[in-house]
Structures are given as C-alpha cells and as structure tokens.
C-alpha positions as CSV (number, residue, x, y, z in Angstrom):
1,M,-27.6,-2.2,5.2
2,K,-26.0,-4.7,7.5
3,P,-22.2,-4.2,8.2
4,A,-20.0,-7.1,6.8
5,R,-18.9,-9.6,9.4
6,P,-15.1,-9.9,9.7
7,D,-15.0,-13.5,8.7
8,N,-17.1,-12.8,5.6
9,L,-14.8,-9.9,4.7
10,R,-11.7,-12.0,5.2
11,R,-13.1,-14.8,3.1
12,A,-14.0,-12.3,0.3
13,A,-10.5,-10.8,0.5
14,F,-8.7,-14.2,0.1
15,A,-11.0,-15.1,-2.7
16,G,-10.0,-11.9,-4.6
17,Q,-13.6,-10.5,-4.5
18,L,-13.0,-7.1,-3.0
19,V,-11.3,-5.4,-5.9
20,P,-11.2,-6.2,-9.7
21,Q,-8.3,-8.6,-10.4
22,D,-5.7,-7.8,-13.0
23,R,-4.2,-10.9,-14.7
24,A,-1.2,-8.8,-15.7
25,D,-0.1,-8.6,-12.1
26,E,2.9,-10.8,-11.2
27,P,2.2,-13.8,-8.8
28,A,2.8,-13.1,-5.1
29,A,5.6,-15.7,-5.0
30,E,7.5,-13.9,-7.7
31,L,6.9,-10.5,-6.0
32,L,8.2,-11.8,-2.7
33,A,11.2,-13.4,-4.3
34,R,12.1,-10.1,-6.0
35,I,11.7,-8.1,-2.8
36,R,13.9,-10.6,-0.9
37,A,16.6,-10.4,-3.6
38,E,16.5,-6.6,-3.6
39,R,16.8,-6.5,0.2
40,T,19.7,-8.9,0.1
41,A,21.5,-6.9,-2.6
42,S,21.1,-3.7,-0.5
43,M,22.4,-5.2,2.7
44,P,26.0,-4.9,3.8
45,A,28.0,-8.2,3.3
46,R,28.2,-8.9,7.1
47,S,24.4,-8.6,7.6
48,R,23.7,-10.6,4.4
49,R,25.6,-13.6,5.9
50,R,23.4,-13.6,9.1
51,T,20.2,-13.3,7.1
52,A,21.2,-16.1,4.8
53,D,21.9,-18.3,7.8
54,K,18.5,-17.4,9.3
55,H,16.6,-18.3,6.1
56,Q,18.5,-21.5,5.3
57,G,15.8,-23.8,6.7
58,D,13.1,-21.6,5.1
59,P,11.4,-23.5,2.3
60,S,10.3,-20.3,0.5
C-alpha cells in the first residue's frame, strides 16, 4: 500500500473525510466564540481591556 501524500491527506481532512462526521456537533464558529467568551470571562479586568483593544479590528 502506498503512503498518503501530505496534500491528499490535507485535502481529505478539510473535506471531513478522515473521520465520521457528527451533525450534532456545534459549528466551529460557535465553538470559537464560546472559547473566546470563556477566556475573556476568566481574565482579570486589566488584561481583558488589552485583549479587547487587540481584537477590535478582528472581523471574527
């Protein structure tokens, strides 16, 4: 058996073909937003202000 080439492996991964997909999983955008909110909530107020300034131009 021939080893998979990295570009083919990457293409299959982005297409969701490496593992069975679960439709019950939350979308990545929602997961990232939840993680970002949890991190912000757990930061001290002083650090939170700096992080908010840094992400202000961030469209996500």
